[in-house]
N, C-alpha and C positions, 0 to 999 in steps of 0.2 A: 330868692331863697336865702334870706337873711333871718337870723333868729330874733330880730327886733321887729315886731309888727309895724311900729311907727315908721321905721326906716323902710320897710317894704312898701308902705303906702306912699312915702315920699319918692321912691324910685319909680313907681308905676303911674302915679297920678301927677299931672302937671301942677295941680293946685293943692298938693299935700294930701292929707287924709280926708277922703270924701265918702267913705262908706256910709250908706244911708241916704245920700243925696239922690232924690227921685230921678233926676235926668241922667245921672251917671248910672244908676241901677237899671234904668230903661235901656240905655245904650248897651250895657253888658248883657242884659237879658236878650236883646235883639241879636247881638253878636253871637251869643251862645246858640240861639235857635238857628242862625244861618250856618254856623259851623257844623251843625248836625246834618245839614243838607249839602254843604259844599266844602271844599278845601279852603285853607287860609288864603291861598293865592287867588281863588275864584271870588271870594267875598270882597266887596268894595265898600268904602266908607259911606258912599251915598245910599247904598242898600241898608246898611246898619242904621243910619240916621232916619231914613224913611220909615223903617219898621218900628223904630223907637218913638217916632212922632216928634222928632226934634230937628233942628237945622243941622246941616253938615258941619258948620263951624262949631256946633256944640261938642261934637266928637273931639275936635282938636283943642277945645277948651280944657278937656280932661286928659287926653292921651296924645302923645307925640305922633304915634302911628299905630298901625294894626298890631305889629309884633309886641309893642309895649302893652297894648290893651289885652293881648293874650296873657301876659304876665299877671294882669289884674284878675283875669278869669281863673288863674291858677292859685288863688288865695286858699281854696280848700285843700289843694294838694300840698301847698306849703304848710298849712296847719297840720295835716297828717304826717308830713315828714318831720315837723318839729315835735309832734307827739311821740313818734317812733324814736327820734333821737333822744328825747327826754327819758323814755322808758329804758333805753339801752344804757344811758349815762347813770341813771339811778342805781343800776346793778343790784337790784333787789330781787330776791326769789331765785328759783332755779334758772340757770343760764339758758337751757333749751327753751323753756316756756317763754322766757323774756324775749329771746331773739325771735322765736316763731311769731309771737304777738306783734312785734315791731314790723317784721317783714309782711305779715298779713295786713297790717294797717296801710302799708304802701300799696299793695295790690287792691285793697278795697277802694282806695282813693282813685286809682286809675279806672277801676271798673265802674265807679259812680259817674265818671265823665270821660270816657275814652276819646271822644271827638275833641275835647279840649286838650288832652295830652298830645294827640296827634298834631293839633295846631301848634302846640308848644315846640314839637320837634321841627316843624316847618319854620317857626319863628327863630329858633335857635340856629338853624342852618343859614338863614338869610340875613339876620340882624346882628352886627357886631355888638350893639348895645345889650341885646338880650343875652348873647353868649358871655359877655363880661359880667352881667348880673348873675347869670347862672353859675359861672365859674367862681365868682366871689362867694356866693352862698355855699357852694360845695366845699370850698376851702375852709369856710367857717365851720360847717358841720364836721368836716374831717378833723379839724383841730380839737373839737370837743370830744369826738370819739377817741382820738389818740390819747387825750388826757384820761379817759375812762380805762383804756387798755393799760396805760402806765400805772394807774391806781390799782387795777386788778392784779397786775404782775407784782407790784410791791407788796400786796397783801398775800401773795402766794396762791391766789385763786386761778390766775391766768398763767399760761406757760410762756417762757421766754421765746423770742423769735425775731423776725425782722423788726427794724425800727418802727415804733408805734405809729408815727406819722405816715410812713409808707404803707403799712398794713391797713390803717384806717382808710386811706385814699383808695387803695385797691378794692377793699370790701365795699365801699360806696360805689365805686365803678361797677362792681358786680350787680348791686341793686339797680343802678340806673339802666344798665343794659337789659336786665331782666324785665323791668317794668316797661321799657321801650318795646321789647319784642312782644310782651303780653298785649300792649295796647294795639299793636299791629296785627294781632291774631296769629303770631308765630311762636315757636318754641314748644316746650312740653305743656301738658294740661296744667291748669292753675295749681292744683293741689301738689302735683309732682314738682312743679317749679318752686313752690314755697318750701317743700321738703328738702330739695336739693340746696337751696340757698341757706336755709337754716343749718343744714349739715356742714356746709363750708364755713359759715361764720363760727359755729360751735367748735369745729375742729381746729380752725385757725387760731382761736383765742384760748380754748380750754383743753385741747388735745383729745384724741380719740378715747371714747369711753368715759370722759370726765362728766360729772354731773354736779360739781361743786366749784 
């Protein structure tokens, strides 16, 4: 979860940026198909390689292990998170519409591939490397959001409150927990979940009843 796509590819691919490589694409497609049928723990590298029609060593040519390969599968989720982050940071238009659109983008990305997100949760729980990558990306996103909060406060649009860095981190924690529960099929219905998160972001930044 880094805002530099090149850095993302260097983190997840042993050979640097390889998107578009036919063997790599075949491995990720096979991995994705198997994750629709099994948990991350149940899938093994031999099965991925066999379904992709390549040797087992080909998997390790590109990826250090299964958890890192999961991060490669999460590129679309990363892109959605980056788009949502950019939408929030631009601070253009009505706050409620902007926040709601950003939150909806996150839910859409999980709904497009819930099995991949569930695999990410497994990978994050089992792999220190994945946790480190995730935490570093989250910290980077939080820093950008904190800068937006400070800018909005300085312009008189956002209300004063907790330190911007702390508030940004907590609001992103809220997003993470919400999409995690949603991917697991728990929590309120999707529409109500988005409504509630939008309400909390809006009121945390702009105060109750604010539309500017």
